NUTOR-876168 format. One record per atom (N, C-alpha, C): residue in three letters; z, y, x. Coordinates in steps of 0.05 Angstrom, whole numbers, plus 5000, padded with zeros to 4 digits. Atoms other than C-alpha are relative to their C-alpha. Example, Ala and Ser with C-alpha at 12.3 -4.5 7.8 and 13.67 -1.06 7.14 Angstrom:
ALA500049765018ALA515649105246ALA500050245018SER499949764984SER514349795273SER501450224985
END
This chain:
UNK499949755023UNK500150024990UNK499950245034UNK500649594989UNK498950825019UNK501350004983UNK498349665015UNK502551364997UNK499550155014UNK499549714989UNK500852015012UNK500550224983UNK497849785013UNK503852694985UNK498350225000UNK501349834994UNK500853334979UNK502550184966UNK497949835017UNK507153904950UNK498450174988UNK500949685008UNK506054524908UNK502250054993UNK497449825007UNK512654904905UNK502349704999UNK498650135000UNK517954424873UNK498849724990UNK500850185013UNK512953974851UNK497849765017UNK502250244982UNK509653314898UNK498249904974UNK502150225013UNK503752914879UNK500649695016UNK500550244980UNK504452224907UNK498349884983UNK501050095008UNK498751814907UNK500149735022UNK500350264980UNK498751054914UNK496649805004UNK503250185002UNK493250584935UNK501349755004UNK499050364995UNK495049824935UNK501449954976UNK499650105021UNK499049414893UNK504250125011UNK497049845002UNK507549724877UNK501649664996UNK499850264993UNK510649034899UNK501549885010UNK498050104977UNK516048654926UNK500550035029UNK500449944976UNK512748694995UNK500950305010UNK500649734994UNK511149534984UNK502750134994UNK498349755016UNK517049784951UNK502150205014UNK497649794984UNK521850025013UNK497550195010UNK502149824987UNK515050345039UNK499850244968UNK500049785007UNK514750784980UNK502650134990UNK496249825000UNK521950934970UNK501250135017UNK499449674983UNK522451245034UNK497650104991UNK500449705010UNK517451665008UNK500050114991UNK500549825018UNK518551844954UNK503350185010UNK497749804991UNK526752004984UNK498150245031UNK500949844981UNK522452375046UNK499250294976UNK499449785032UNK520752844978UNK502150084989UNK496249945016UNK527752884952UNK501250185042UNK498949964974UNK529053045024UNK498950335005UNK502549844997UNK524053605028UNK500650274976UNK499049825028UNK526953944964UNK498349984973UNK502450015018UNK521753654920UNK502449914967UNK498950075029UNK524253714839UNK498449844976UNK502550155013UNK518253404806UNK498849905024UNK502450244987UNK513852724818UNK498450054981UNK501350205017UNK507452604794UNK499449825019UNK500650254981UNK505851994812UNK496649844996UNK502650045012UNK497151884815UNK501449625005UNK499050394997UNK497551004805UNK496550034997UNK504650015009UNK488251124798UNK500549695016UNK501350114989UNK488050684850UNK503249755004UNK497250225003UNK494950174839UNK499049734969UNK501150085025UNK492249564802UNK503449694992UNK497050105012UNK499749194800UNK501650124996UNK498049984987UNK505849244797UNK501549764983UNK498050195004UNK511748744799UNK502750114985UNK497149935016UNK518848724772UNK501350085023UNK499549764972UNK520549104845UNK499150284992UNK502149725003UNK515149614823UNK501550154988UNK499949945025UNK517649674763UNK503550114995UNK496749995002UNK525549684784UNK500650315023UNK499449834975UNK523550224842UNK498950244981UNK500649765029UNK520550664778UNK501650134983UNK497549895021UNK526150694735UNK501850135021UNK498549845001UNK529850884801UNK499150295010UNK502349604995UNK525151474822UNK500750184971UNK500149615012UNK525551764752UNK503349975003UNK496449864992UNK533651674754UNK500250165011UNK499449824968UNK534251984822UNK497950264987UNK500749875016UNK529652514791UNK501650074969UNK497950025028UNK533452494727UNK503250225010UNK497050025007UNK540252594756UNK499550295019UNK500549774994UNK537053274805UNK497950234977UNK501149835014UNK534553604746UNK496549934996UNK503450015001UNK526653334755UNK499049774983UNK502050165028UNK521952964719UNK497549875010UNK502450165001UNK517252374727UNK498150004997UNK501850155034UNK509952274701UNK498049935012UNK500950134985UNK505951834714UNK496650074998UNK503149944997UNK497651894724UNK498549705006UNK502350124988UNK492151394728UNK499949844996UNK498850255002UNK495250834701UNK496549844990UNK502050085004UNK489050314701UNK501049714973UNK499450155025UNK488549654633UNK502849865007UNK496950244994UNK493849164676UNK502150255001UNK497749755005UNK499049704697UNK501550084973UNK498849885024UNK499049934626UNK500949784986UNK498250325014UNK500249134593UNK503050055017UNK498150064993UNK505049144641UNK502650184994UNK498249735009UNK509349794624UNK499649904965UNK499950065037UNK508149584540UNK501049735005UNK498350265002UNK509948834552UNK502349995002UNK497449924998UNK516249064580UNK500850164987UNK499349725008UNK517549644539UNK500650205007UNK499049814985UNK517850064592UNK497750254997UNK501049684998UNK512950584566UNK500350144991UNK498149775012UNK518050904526UNK500850115020UNK497849914976UNK521651014587UNK497350335015UNK502749974989UNK514651324626UNK498750194984UNK500249775003UNK511552024618UNK497649955007UNK503250044980UNK503751844619UNK497050214996UNK501749755006UNK498552334635UNK496949874998UNK503250144998UNK490452214639UNK499450195014UNK500549784990UNK490552774683UNK501250025029UNK497949804969UNK494753044756UNK499650284988UNK501249735005UNK491853744718UNK503050014975UNK498149945029UNK495753484652UNK503349955013UNK497450024995UNK501653244681UNK502550295012UNK500049744990UNK502653824728UNK501150174979UNK500249785017UNK501954314668UNK502549934985UNK497150095012UNK507853854630UNK502150115012UNK497549954991UNK512654064686UNK500350204982UNK498949634993UNK512454834679UNK501750054978
END
């Protein structure tokens, strides 16, 4: 998995590619913590190039959401493919996450 970011004031756009699975969650967690330490309050997570999320990946997404909530921030998910959308639906987590079609839409929702 590759994780890159672009900061815009208190908002960071994290772009992921690959799979968010048990083998990759630590790297993703470190990238998120780096953004917290840089003063980021909100995260837009671009998952356009993520094809699979396993239970460890879901747990890390919940962790990220919880960390942001505690800091008064919010998480937005963008670009979910059909497989990842189905995973969220089957696990009933689609209600927990705010999903957007575009980064722009997600960023506007944070204003």
